[in-house]
Steps between C-alpha positions, in 0.01 A plus 500: 500500500123504472282221634359272232267316729152594618454687821265391776247753375174427314281780354123498452299744296150499645192585301259393778434605767591861416311826527389757246537875543171506699629236747277222367641144491541393138681260271710707258595421140835350409720722280754372249756756598496393870569143402791587275662767710458340839627158377802671346572685828453177693740314270760778519502496883481118546148465628409132522153524352258773397138411585210664323186478719153527353186282556339622173498235229517746210804672658670161564445420131663832400803430721533148360480628140762765559737265689457218242580738212829601663596172660381236243388697192661722243617743771722236656729490198452863408612622841664233721579756769129584532427127516743460794314771694148385427591144599505633858118562488272266691126562490294448818144565604584651846778603731422191707581289194829684456603444863408129470698467177810654658467287815454186288808576289714680754439293812347763719255791500645830377475820704280747317598863437237731343551818313296817527531865388394603851699508819369254767594451865778247520624531143841345434766690309664378183823461696333287766341278234830472318652369828212264553557347155836381626349288783422203273125513541266512199319826427203582283488866394141586406405781264144615442353634177231769464521720810674246709438203727202486735538592864433135592778381269741756652393406861558130426857552386807437717657832395410822315777652295557872498347670198714620210522874535640743250606862561149639443155460663384295197495135586318285246756282326387214273544163669764400243704815578471445873610142458812602316586768759442266796702212348787734425493635859513144632761348263655776296865589526 
């Protein structure tokens, strides 16, 4: 029988601080597809909440418009399954706000796990993270947009997850694809 309750995992899609292809720290744009696809993957695998992180007012307005359409507007009745998924979205200005929100609602500070397309010393495997998720602690899995999270963001995390690797040298998945793969590796049967 499948679990019908949320896991102890939260997911954050970070638009700042991330880097561009030149390594500059930027704030990236929100994309409609990321919101839809990542919230649907989060709902499918029982993620407690899906945080969208951006300090940019115009990008926050875009997220609010999209979510409102599917949660309260015409989209809510047109596609109730989409509404269920987008209800997981919580908009925050920063990762610090995300951690504070989880701590305030969950009782304690989550351990942070960042994703990257690059191998780093001390990476944890998907198998190890899957085992850690059984320890009862809260975890925040952080994804970066653009060309990934900044080095400081990665260094501040409690853990760095192994990258998703295919069977070729090409390694540049969209964040929504990487999210689906990672959640399936953690919770799939």
